[in-house]
C-alpha positions in Angstrom: -21.8 -12.9 -17.2 -18.1 -12.2 -17.8 -18.0 -9.8 -14.8 -19.5 -12.5 -12.6 -16.9 -15.0 -13.7 -14.1 -12.5 -13.1 -15.5 -11.6 -9.7 -15.7 -15.3 -8.7 -12.1 -15.9 -9.8 -10.9 -12.8 -7.9 -12.8 -14.0 -4.8 -11.2 -17.4 -5.2 -7.7 -15.9 -5.6 -8.3 -13.7 -2.6 -9.5 -16.6 -0.5 -6.3 -18.5 -1.3 -4.2 -15.4 -0.6 -6.0 -14.9 2.7 -5.3 -18.6 3.7 -1.7 -18.1 2.7 -1.4 -14.9 4.7 -3.2 -16.5 7.7 -0.8 -19.5 7.6 2.2 -17.1 7.3 1.0 -15.0 10.2 0.4 -18.0 12.4 4.0 -19.2 11.5 5.2 -15.7 12.5 3.3 -15.9 15.8 6.7 -16.4 17.4 7.5 -13.0 15.9 10.2 -11.1 17.7 8.5 -7.8 16.9 6.7 -6.1 19.8 2.9 -6.9 19.9 0.8 -4.4 18.0 -0.9 -1.7 20.0 -4.5 -0.6 19.3 -3.4 2.5 17.2 -1.0 0.2 15.2 -3.9 -2.2 14.6 -6.1 0.7 13.5 -3.4 1.9 11.0 -3.1 -1.7 9.6 -6.9 -1.8 9.3 -7.0 1.5 7.5 -4.3 0.4 5.1 -6.3 -2.8 4.4 -9.5 -0.8 3.8 -7.7 1.2 1.2 -6.3 -1.9 -0.4 -9.7 -3.6 -0.4 -11.4 -0.5 -1.8 -9.0 -0.4 -4.7 -9.8 -4.0 -5.7 -13.6 -3.7 -5.0 -13.8 -0.5 -7.0 -11.9 -2.1 -9.9 -14.2 -5.2 -9.9 -17.3 -3.0 -9.7 -16.2 -0.7 -12.5 -14.6 -3.2 -14.8 -17.8 -4.0 -16.7 -18.6 -0.3 -17.1 -15.2 0.7 -18.4 -14.7 1.6 -22.0 -12.4 -0.4 -24.2 -9.5 2.1 -23.7 -8.4 3.5 -20.3 -5.6 5.9 -19.4 -2.6 4.0 -18.2 -0.2 6.9 -17.6 -0.5 10.5 -16.6 1.9 13.4 -17.3 3.3 15.8 -14.7 0.2 18.0 -15.1 -2.1 15.0 -14.3 -3.4 14.6 -17.9 -3.5 11.2 -19.5 -0.7 10.7 -22.0 -1.0 6.9 -22.6 -4.0 4.7 -23.2 -4.4 1.0 -23.3 -7.1 -1.7 -23.2 -9.1 -2.1 -20.1 -7.4 -5.3 -19.1 -4.4 -3.2 -18.1 -6.5 -1.7 -15.3 -5.4 -4.7 -13.2 -1.7 -3.8 -13.3 -1.7 -1.2 -10.6 -3.8 -3.2 -8.1 -1.5 -6.2 -8.7 1.5 -4.1 -8.0 -0.3 -2.6 -5.0 -1.1 -6.1 -3.7 2.6 -7.0 -3.9 3.6 -3.8 -2.1 0.9 -4.3 0.6 1.9 -7.8 1.3 5.6 -7.1 1.5 5.1 -4.2 3.9 2.7 -6.3 6.0 5.3 -9.1 6.4 8.3 -6.8 7.0 6.6 -4.9 9.8 5.9 -8.2 11.6 9.4 -9.5 11.8 12.0 -7.4 13.7 14.8 -9.5 12.3 13.8 -8.5 8.8 14.5 -4.9 9.7 18.2 -5.0 9.1 19.1 -1.6 10.2 22.8 -2.1 10.9 22.3 0.0 14.0 22.5 -1.6 17.4 20.3 0.3 19.8 20.4 0.4 23.5 18.4 -2.5 24.9 16.1 -0.2 26.9 15.1 1.7 23.8 15.0 -1.2 21.4 11.2 -1.6 21.5 10.7 2.1 20.9 13.1 2.0 18.0 11.3 -0.9 16.3 7.9 0.6 17.0 9.1 3.8 15.2 10.3 1.7 12.2 6.9 -0.1 12.3 5.0 3.2 12.2 7.2 4.4 9.4 6.3 1.3 7.3 2.6 1.5 8.2 2.5 5.2 7.3 4.1 4.5 3.9 1.7 1.6 3.4 -1.3 3.8 4.0 0.1 6.5 1.6 0.9 4.0 -1.1 -2.4 2.3 -0.9 -4.2 5.7 -0.9 -2.2 6.8 -4.0 -2.9 3.5 -5.8 -6.6 3.7 -4.9 -6.8 7.3 -6.1 -5.1 6.5 -9.5 -7.4 3.4 -9.9 -10.5 5.6 -9.4 -9.4 8.5 -11.5 -8.3 6.2 -14.3 -11.9 5.0 -14.5 -13.5 8.4 -14.1 -11.1 9.8 -16.8 -11.9 6.9 -19.1 -15.7 7.5 -18.9 -15.2 11.3 -19.3 -16.1 12.5 -15.8 -12.6 13.9 -15.1 -9.8 14.9 -17.4 -7.0 13.3 -15.4 -5.7 12.8 -11.8 -5.4 16.5 -11.2 -2.5 19.0 -11.4 -1.9 18.9 -7.6 -1.7 15.1 -7.4 2.0 14.7 -8.2 3.4 17.6 -6.1 1.2 16.8 -3.1 2.0 13.1 -3.3 5.8 13.7 -3.5 5.7 16.3 -0.8 3.7 14.1 1.6 5.9 11.1 1.0 9.1 13.1 1.4 7.7 14.8 4.5 6.9 11.4 6.1 10.4 10.0 5.2 12.1 13.1 6.6 10.0 13.0 9.8 10.8 9.4 10.5 14.5 9.7 9.6 14.8 12.6 12.1 13.0 10.4 14.7 15.2 7.4 14.1 18.4 9.5 14.3 17.5 10.3 17.9 18.2 6.7 18.9 21.9 6.4 19.8 23.8 3.3 18.8 25.5 1.2 21.3 29.3 1.6 21.3 30.8 -1.8 20.6 
C-alpha cells in the first residue's frame, strides 16, 4: 500500500516535471544552438533511459529494501556507511538535478560561455563538439548513478558485497579520458584575432 502511494506521488511529480520541461523546451524553441542530429538525439535518448532506469529500479526495489542500506563506499568498493532506506532517494534526486541541468545547457548556445570567439565558419562544429562533450558526460554520470543505485540495493540484500574494487578507478579513468579527449578536440578550434 505504501509503495503504491509512493509510486503514485513519484508519477505525479514526474508528470509535473515533464510538463515543466516541455514548456521550457518550447520556450527554447528559438534556441540558437544547432538542431540536434540523429546521433545526438540517440545519445539524449540513451541518457534519458539510464535516468529513467535509475528511478524505476528504485521505485521497484524500495518495498523490498531492508531498513538499512549502504550510503557510502570506500575506495575498495566496500560499504563504509549505512543509513535508513529513505536515504536511497538522495542519489536519484541529485542525478535528476544533474540530468536536467545538462539537458538545458546543451540546448542553449549562449549558455555555453566559453570566452573563446571561434571563426564563424567553424562555429557550428565548435558548439556541436561542446554538445557532444556534455552529452557524453551526462551518459557517464547517469550510468554511474544508476550503477550505484542498483549495487546499493544488491549490497543491502546481501547479493553483493559492494560496488566492486574496479568501479572507482574505471569511473575516474573513463571520465578523465573523456574530458581529455574533448579538451584536445576543442583546442583545435582557433580563436578569432580581435
